[in-house]
TORPA-4810 file (N, C-alpha, C, O; in nm, 3 decimals):
<nodes>
NODE_1_-0.566_-2.052_1.674_-0.641_-2.048_1.797_-0.623_-1.914_1.868_-0.609_-1.909_1.990_X
NODE_2_-0.624_-1.806_1.789_-0.614_-1.671_1.846_-0.737_-1.591_1.809_-0.794_-1.608_1.702_X
NODE_3_-0.775_-1.505_1.900_-0.882_-1.412_1.866_-0.822_-1.302_1.779_-0.700_-1.284_1.778_X
NODE_4_-0.905_-1.229_1.705_-0.853_-1.118_1.625_-0.772_-1.017_1.708_-0.671_-0.965_1.662_X
NODE_5_-0.818_-0.990_1.829_-0.748_-0.896_1.915_-0.610_-0.949_1.955_-0.512_-0.875_1.955_X
NODE_6_-0.604_-1.077_1.989_-0.475_-1.138_2.025_-0.379_-1.136_1.907_-0.261_-1.106_1.923_X
NODE_7_-0.430_-1.167_1.790_-0.347_-1.165_1.670_-0.291_-1.026_1.647_-0.172_-1.011_1.619_X
NODE_8_-0.375_-0.925_1.657_-0.330_-0.787_1.637_-0.220_-0.749_1.734_-0.120_-0.689_1.695_X
NODE_9_-0.237_-0.785_1.862_-0.138_-0.754_1.965_-0.006_-0.826_1.938_0.101_-0.765_1.944_X
NODE_10_-0.013_-0.955_1.908_0.108_-1.032_1.882_0.179_-0.985_1.756_0.302_-0.977_1.752_X
NODE_11_0.102_-0.954_1.654_0.160_-0.906_1.528_0.235_-0.776_1.551_0.348_-0.760_1.506_X
NODE_12_0.172_-0.683_1.621_0.236_-0.554_1.647_0.361_-0.571_1.733_0.461_-0.503_1.709_X
NODE_13_0.356_-0.658_1.830_0.473_-0.682_1.916_0.590_-0.740_1.836_0.705_-0.703_1.858_X
NODE_14_0.560_-0.830_1.743_0.665_-0.895_1.664_0.714_-0.811_1.547_0.834_-0.808_1.519_X
NODE_15_0.622_-0.743_1.480_0.656_-0.671_1.356_0.679_-0.522_1.377_0.738_-0.455_1.292_X
NODE_16_0.633_-0.468_1.489_0.651_-0.326_1.515_0.553_-0.236_1.443_0.567_-0.114_1.445_X
NODE_17_0.455_-0.295_1.379_0.352_-0.219_1.308_0.223_-0.300_1.312_0.224_-0.419_1.340_X
NODE_18_0.113_-0.233_1.283_-0.015_-0.303_1.282_-0.027_-0.389_1.156_0.049_-0.373_1.061_X
NODE_19_-0.124_-0.478_1.156_-0.150_-0.561_1.039_-0.184_-0.470_0.921_-0.131_-0.488_0.811_X
NODE_20_-0.271_-0.372_0.944_-0.310_-0.278_0.839_-0.188_-0.201_0.787_-0.172_-0.184_0.666_X
NODE_21_-0.103_-0.155_0.877_0.017_-0.083_0.837_0.111_-0.169_0.754_0.171_-0.121_0.658_X
NODE_22_0.124_-0.294_0.792_0.210_-0.388_0.720_0.157_-0.411_0.578_0.233_-0.411_0.481_X
NODE_23_0.028_-0.431_0.567_-0.033_-0.454_0.436_-0.021_-0.330_0.349_0.010_-0.340_0.230_X
NODE_24_-0.044_-0.214_0.407_-0.032_-0.089_0.333_0.110_-0.070_0.283_0.131_-0.031_0.168_X
NODE_25_0.208_-0.096_0.369_0.349_-0.085_0.330_0.380_-0.177_0.212_0.445_-0.135_0.116_X
NODE_26_0.334_-0.300_0.218_0.358_-0.396_0.109_0.291_-0.349_-0.020_0.351_-0.358_-0.128_X
NODE_27_0.169_-0.299_-0.011_0.099_-0.249_-0.129_0.172_-0.131_-0.192_0.186_-0.124_-0.314_X
NODE_28_0.217_-0.040_-0.108_0.285_0.081_-0.159_0.419_0.047_-0.223_0.455_0.107_-0.324_X
NODE_29_0.492_-0.046_-0.166_0.620_-0.087_-0.226_0.598_-0.155_-0.361_0.673_-0.131_-0.456_X
NODE_30_0.494_-0.239_-0.369_0.461_-0.303_-0.496_0.418_-0.199_-0.598_0.458_-0.206_-0.715_X
NODE_31_0.337_-0.103_-0.557_0.292_0.003_-0.647_0.410_0.084_-0.698_0.417_0.117_-0.816_X
NODE_32_0.504_0.117_-0.609_0.622_0.192_-0.649_0.702_0.115_-0.754_0.747_0.172_-0.854_X
NODE_33_0.719_-0.014_-0.732_0.789_-0.099_-0.828_0.718_-0.100_-0.963_0.782_-0.088_-1.068_X
NODE_34_0.588_-0.114_-0.962_0.511_-0.116_-1.086_0.519_0.019_-1.158_0.528_0.023_-1.280_X
NODE_35_0.515_0.128_-1.083_0.527_0.260_-1.145_0.662_0.278_-1.214_0.669_0.334_-1.323_X
NODE_36_0.766_0.232_-1.150_0.902_0.251_-1.203_0.932_0.157_-1.319_0.995_0.197_-1.417_X
NODE_37_0.887_0.032_-1.310_0.930_-0.070_-1.405_0.829_-0.110_-1.512_0.858_-0.196_-1.595_X
NODE_38_0.711_-0.049_-1.511_0.612_-0.079_-1.614_0.556_0.051_-1.669_0.581_0.159_-1.615_X
NODE_39_0.480_0.039_-1.775_0.410_0.156_-1.827_0.259_0.142_-1.806_0.179_0.198_-1.880_X
NODE_40_0.222_0.065_-1.703_0.081_0.047_-1.670_0.019_0.180_-1.629_0.085_0.262_-1.565_X
NODE_41_-0.106_0.202_-1.664_-0.175_0.323_-1.615_-0.197_0.312_-1.463_-0.202_0.202_-1.407_X
NODE_42_-0.211_0.425_-1.400_-0.225_0.429_-1.255_-0.347_0.350_-1.209_-0.342_0.284_-1.105_X
NODE_43_-0.455_0.356_-1.283_-0.576_0.281_-1.245_-0.549_0.131_-1.242_-0.599_0.062_-1.153_X
NODE_44_-0.471_0.079_-1.335_-0.439_-0.063_-1.336_-0.346_-0.099_-1.220_-0.363_-0.203_-1.157_X
NODE_45_-0.251_-0.013_-1.191_-0.162_-0.037_-1.077_-0.243_-0.039_-0.948_-0.221_-0.124_-0.862_X
NODE_46_-0.335_0.054_-0.935_-0.422_0.058_-0.817_-0.495_-0.075_-0.801_-0.501_-0.130_-0.692_X
NODE_47_-0.549_-0.124_-0.910_-0.620_-0.252_-0.907_-0.527_-0.368_-0.870_-0.563_-0.454_-0.791_X
NODE_48_-0.407_-0.368_-0.928_-0.312_-0.477_-0.904_-0.265_-0.483_-0.759_-0.229_-0.590_-0.710_X
NODE_49_-0.264_-0.370_-0.690_-0.220_-0.371_-0.551_-0.339_-0.370_-0.452_-0.319_-0.353_-0.332_X
NODE_50_-0.459_-0.390_-0.504_-0.573_-0.415_-0.417_-0.664_-0.299_-0.385_-0.741_-0.305_-0.289_X
NODE_51_-0.658_-0.193_-0.464_-0.748_-0.079_-0.443_-0.860_-0.084_-0.546_-0.837_-0.116_-0.663_X
NODE_52_-0.981_-0.052_-0.502_-1.096_-0.055_-0.591_-1.105_0.070_-0.677_-1.161_0.067_-0.787_X
NODE_53_-1.049_0.181_-0.629_-1.055_0.303_-0.708_-0.917_0.367_-0.714_-0.838_0.361_-0.620_X
NODE_54_-0.889_0.428_-0.829_-0.761_0.495_-0.849_-0.748_0.615_-0.756_-0.638_0.648_-0.713_X
NODE_55_-0.859_0.680_-0.724_-0.851_0.798_-0.637_-0.812_0.760_-0.494_-0.732_0.830_-0.432_X
NODE_56_-0.867_0.652_-0.441_-0.827_0.611_-0.306_-0.683_0.563_-0.305_-0.610_0.587_-0.209_X
NODE_57_-0.640_0.496_-0.411_-0.500_0.456_-0.423_-0.409_0.578_-0.427_-0.309_0.583_-0.355_X
NODE_58_-0.443_0.676_-0.509_-0.361_0.797_-0.522_-0.351_0.871_-0.389_-0.244_0.921_-0.353_X
NODE_59_-0.462_0.878_-0.317_-0.462_0.945_-0.187_-0.369_0.872_-0.089_-0.289_0.935_-0.020_X
NODE_60_-0.378_0.740_-0.083_-0.293_0.662_0.008_-0.147_0.670_-0.035_-0.058_0.681_0.050_X
NODE_61_-0.120_0.664_-0.164_0.017_0.674_-0.215_0.077_0.809_-0.176_0.192_0.815_-0.133_X
NODE_62_0.000_0.915_-0.192_0.046_1.050_-0.156_0.075_1.062_-0.007_0.174_1.123_0.032_X
NODE_63_-0.010_1.003_0.076_0.012_1.003_0.221_0.139_0.927_0.256_0.214_0.967_0.345_X
NODE_64_0.163_0.817_0.186_0.275_0.729_0.218_0.409_0.787_0.171_0.507_0.786_0.246_X
NODE_65_0.414_0.837_0.048_0.540_0.882_-0.011_0.556_1.034_-0.018_0.665_1.084_-0.046_X
NODE_66_0.448_1.107_0.007_0.455_1.252_0.000_0.447_1.307_-0.142_0.465_1.427_-0.163_X
NODE_67_0.420_1.221_-0.237_0.403_1.258_-0.379_0.288_1.179_-0.436_0.263_1.066_-0.394_X
NODE_68_0.218_1.238_-0.532_0.115_1.162_-0.602_0.185_1.062_-0.695_0.303_1.080_-0.728_X
NODE_69_0.114_0.960_-0.739_0.175_0.867_-0.834_0.227_0.935_-0.960_0.333_0.899_-1.011_X
NODE_70_0.151_1.034_-1.010_0.197_1.107_-1.130_0.325_1.184_-1.103_0.419_1.180_-1.183_X
NODE_71_0.330_1.253_-0.990_0.450_1.329_-0.953_0.568_1.235_-0.929_0.682_1.270_-0.959_X
NODE_72_0.542_1.119_-0.875_0.648_1.020_-0.850_0.714_0.977_-0.981_0.835_0.951_-0.985_X
NODE_73_0.635_0.968_-1.086_0.689_0.924_-1.217_0.779_1.028_-1.283_0.863_0.992_-1.366_X
NODE_74_0.766_1.152_-1.248_0.846_1.258_-1.313_0.989_1.254_-1.271_1.069_1.336_-1.315_X
</nodes>
């Protein structure tokens, strides 16, 4: 029984981050785990964590960790 705006406000107050930020953090942590523990190609990892294109995933990963997925693997 909350409006989207109320949910966003309550979520940020409780979690200290926005809903979008929380989801992005979860996706990036899962992607990092998949990169380290599997030999999946980057495009498949992007798909598994909810990105439609490998390029948008790579861009977000680079913004989040400061390294591209390829550089992270080295």
